[in-house]
N, C-alpha and C positions, 0 to 999 in steps of 0.2 A: 226422439235423441239418435243422432247420426249413429250408423253404424262403426266401431273403432277399428283401425285398421292394423293389419297384422305388427306383432309385436319388431321381429326381424325386419320387414319392408321399414318400418320406422326407424331402426337403428341404419339401415342401408345395409344389413351383415347376412351372410347365409344361414339357414338353419346350424350348421355344421360348424358355426364360428368358435374360435378357444376365448376363453377368456378373457385373453389380452386382447383379441382383434374387437369385444363387445367396450372393453372399458375405451378402447385407442378413436371407437368409433360414438359412444358418449359423450369422451371428453370434446370432441371437435363439434358435437351437435351442441352440447348443455355452452360452451364457450359463443357457438354463432345467434343460440337463441335467447340467451339468458336476458333478462328484464332489464338488468344496468347496461345492457350494450344498447337495447332496444328500448330507452323508455319511449311510453305511449304508444307501442306498438302491440297490438290487442292478440294480432297471428303471430306474432313471434312469441309472447306468452302462452295462448294454446298449445304451439307448437314445443316449449320447454315444456311444458306441466306435462305434455304425450312422451316426449325424449325419458323423461324422469321414470313414468310411468312402465314405459317399456324397460330401462334397462336396471329398475328397481325387482321386476318379476325375471330378467332373465339372469340377473348378477348372482338369483337366487339358486341356488340347486334343486331343492326342493318345490320350488314357485316354478321352475323352467320343465323341470318336469313333468308337472301337473298341466300347464300349457302346452307343451308338445304333446301331452295326450289328447287333452279334454277343449285345448284353443282358448278364449277368454272367460268359457263358464268355467273352466279349473281352478283360474285363481279369481273368481267372482263371490266375495262374501255372503252373498244372496245365492248364491249357485248351488251346486250340487259337490262343487270344487272344496265347500266349506272355507274359514276363516285362512285368512293370511295374503288375501288380495291387496293391490293398493291401497293406503288411506290416505287422504288429505290432511288428517291430522298427525304427524309423526315427528319423534325427536329429530332437530336438525342435526344433531351427533352425529347420524349416518351419513347425510347427504354432504354434512357439511366438512366432515372426514374426507370424503371422496373431494370435494373441491380443495382443501387444504392440501390433497395430494397432489392433485392437478395441476393446481395452479398457483401451488407456494404460498402458504400461508391463511388468510383472512377470506382468500377465493373475493367473490364481487361484492362489494356496495361495502364493508366494512364486515361483515360477517363476526368469525370467532374473533378470538382475541385469545392465545393462551398467557396467562401468568407465568414469567419465568423463576419461580419459587428456588431451584436449585441453585448450588453455589455459583458464584458467577466471579469471572477472572477482573479485577479493577483495571481503569484504563492504563493504556501506553501513555507515559509521556511525550516529548519533545523538545529537547532543548538546543541551542546552538552555542560555539565556542569558537572562537578566535583567536588563534594562535600564530605566532613568528616562523618565518625559513626554517630558521635554526632548530626551532622546538619541533616542529612536525621530523624534521630528520635525526632527531638523538631523542626524543622523545619528553616527556614531562609530567609531572604529577599538579593538577590542577585540584583545588578545591572550590565548588562550586555552590553557588545556592539555589537551590529549586523549591519553587512552590509547589506543593502536593498535600494534597487530602491525609489526614492521619486520623487514626483511631482518636475517639474524644475520651480524652482521660478522666472526666470526672464521673462521667455515666460508665465506661470501659468499654463503649462502643452500643451499650442497648439502647439509646437514644431517650431512655428511662431518666426520670431525676433520682438521683443516690435516695437510695429505703424504698423506691417504688418500682415497679417493675408493667410489662405491656402483659395485655389482657387477651384472650383468642375472642377475633371477632364477631360476633354474636350473629352480624348480616349474614357472613357466608359459614359460619360455625368450622371458622380455621382454615377453610381449604382457598380463600382468597380469589373464589370464581362465584360467580351467583348466573341462576338461571333467568332468562328472562324468554318471556312469550311473543310471539311476534306474528297477527294476521297478515297474511299475504295473500295472492289473488290464489295462489295453490292451497292455501288451506292454513294451519295454526304450525307455525313451527317454534319449536325449542331455541334456541342457542343459547350459548356460554360467552360471557364476557367480566371481565377484572370487577372483583368488587370496589365498588365507591368509597367506599368510608375507611378497609384498609389498604387499598390501592394493590392488590394483590398479596401483601405481605402475608395474612392471615391472623394478624395481631396489631391491636389496638394500643395506642399508648395514649394514656387519659392526663399525665402529668407527664410533658416534654423536660427533657434536663434544658435547663436554664445557659448552659455554654455551648449546646450546639443544636439546640430546638428542635430536638428531637429527632436528628439525623443521626446520630452515633458518631459523623465523621468530622473536622473543623479543618480548612484550607489552613498549614504553618508552612514558612521557609525553614527547609533543610540545609545543613549544610553537608556534600557529600564528595570523598576524594576519587577523585578518577584519573587512573592512569592510561595517559595517552600512551600509547607504545611508537618507538622509533620506526622511521618509516612509514608513518600516515600520509594519505596523499589528500587533499581538497578534494572536500564533499565525501569522502568515506561518512560511514556511521559506525561509533562506539556502543553496543548495546549492553544495558546493568540489569541482567536480570532479577525481578521483583522488587525495583528501585520506582519503582510506578506507583498510582494510587491502588490503598488496598482494596482487597475483593472483600463481597460480601456474603454472607452467610456460609464462611467457609472457605472460600474462595481462593485462590492462589492472588498475590499483588502483580498490577500489572508491573511493565518495563521500563528503564526509562533508556530512551533513542537520543543520544548525542552526536548531532552534525558537526562536522570539525571542516570550518575556514581555515585555509592556509593566506596568509598574509603574502602578497607580493613582495620580491627581494628587489635590492637595489641593482644588483650585480648576477645574480644569477636565475637562470631559467632552469625547472627539471624537467625532464622528458624519461619519464617511467623511473629508472633509478640513477639514472645519470644526470649529471647538473652539466649546463653550458653556461659560457660566458664570452664577453670579448674584451680584447684588451690591447690599445693604442701602443704599438711601439716608432721610434722616430725612424726616417729613410736613414741614418745613417746606421740604428741597431739591427736595421733588416739589412743591409749591403755586407757589413763588415760582420755582423751575428754578435750579440751580448749575452751578458747574462742577466737576468730581467727579475724581479718580484710578481709570484702570481696570486692573486687572493684564493681561498681554499675554504671550505667550512671548517678546517682546522686549523685556519691560521694563513699565515704569508709563507711558501716556498722559493724556492729560486728553482728559475731553469733558463737551460740556454738555446736560447735562439740560434741555430745553425745561420750562416753566414748565407747571403742569397735567399733569404727568405721573403716569400710575395706574399703578398694583401690578398686575405682572401685566408691562408695556410690553416690548419687546425692540428693541433697537437694534444696528446689524452696523457693525462695523469690518473694512472691505474689506483683503484680503491681510495678515491676521494670524491666519490657520490655520495648517492642517499644508503641506506644501512635497507636490507630487506626487509621486509614486514614478518615474514613468516620464513627466517631461516639464517644463516650465516652469512659476513660478509657484505660490501657492498657494490654500488656500482660506480662509473668512473666520471671523472670529469675532463669535457672537453673542450678547451681554449681556442676560440677564431683567432687571429693574427691581423689588425686592421696599420696599417702605414698610414702614418700621419705625415701630409705634404706641407710641409712649412709656406704658410701664406705670406708674411712679411718678410723680404730677406734685405740682408744692407746690400749697398753695390757691392764690397767686397765677398760677399756671399755668392751674388749672380754672377762677378769675374769668375772666381773660382770654381762655378756650376758650369759656364760657358767655357772654359779652358776644359773643362773635366769633359765635356761633352764632345769636344775638338778634339781630344786624344784618343777618346775610346770610337767614334761612330759609330758604325752598325754592329758591331763584331760582339760586343756586351747586352746588348737587347735584344735575345734570342726571340721573342716572341712579337718583337717589331718587328724582324729581320722575315721571319715564318707568314706574317702577315701580309706586308708587301708582297711578298714572294706569290702567295696563294692569290693575292687583288690582281698581279699581273697574269694569274693564269687564266682567272676568270673573265676576265674585260680581254682576252686576244680574240 
């Protein structure tokens, strides 16, 4: 039989290595040589067994002390070191717990599984609601019909037929877990898994409730009133705590998450808490000035366009925007002016415009005059 290698050498650490260094070295090597990662590789299996043996000794303070003093003989159950050496037949709860800590959950190959027998929160539900631009601006109360799980009224959530009750599972004695022995190249391991009979519940329902088929819950449509606050924006979510699916084993209910969709408006666009719109005015209104009607979220208002207004000009209506979601006040409304140039003119209208142009010359068109001045300078 080949001579065993030094355990510190196996893990690649010094004799004075700390517990954390030992654990880190073991983790890396166990992950590297695990049979599930190296299927059919006998060399990897042998190294994996060697790594486990080394860590099983060095992670135990008493065994480590005997090993440091007497070497392999100190932990050999057949030697003078007495019992306590590495055994191929051990409860996988130890190594399994190590893998669960290191690799998060069941380790490699499906290993352990822990039943979730404590209180569990119910599932969150997601729902989308579409509202108008005005409803988003000023808020609205909506009544929604939501499909969710409800406690069965017939069995009051027990899952058992009225007049009967669930009994303790005899297969796992109510623990929800059973021990399973597995023969591996490293010996026999004892692993815990969820009981197949009660599915980890610890109880068995012999006579299930006919209304819910033993589940204790039924999916029903329920009506819920939702207050959609003023100022909410497209894509924002309202959370109603405790309005989701009910929890199990005394756990709290989940939440209802309502995603708000705001329909586009024909006239208005939203920019933060401000509202933007465009309004066409005539050439004459722009030139001479005029009082016009402007649509707002509060209805039409009067606004006086000043004489000589240019196309693209923007004026502001204070406090006519969207209310702030959390706080007092509102944004503003910005109105962009577009001057409409008439496309079909009568001969009389054309004649009057020609006369106007002849009388005006370039003095009344400052932008045009300035443009030609710049063009002359540019091409000197």
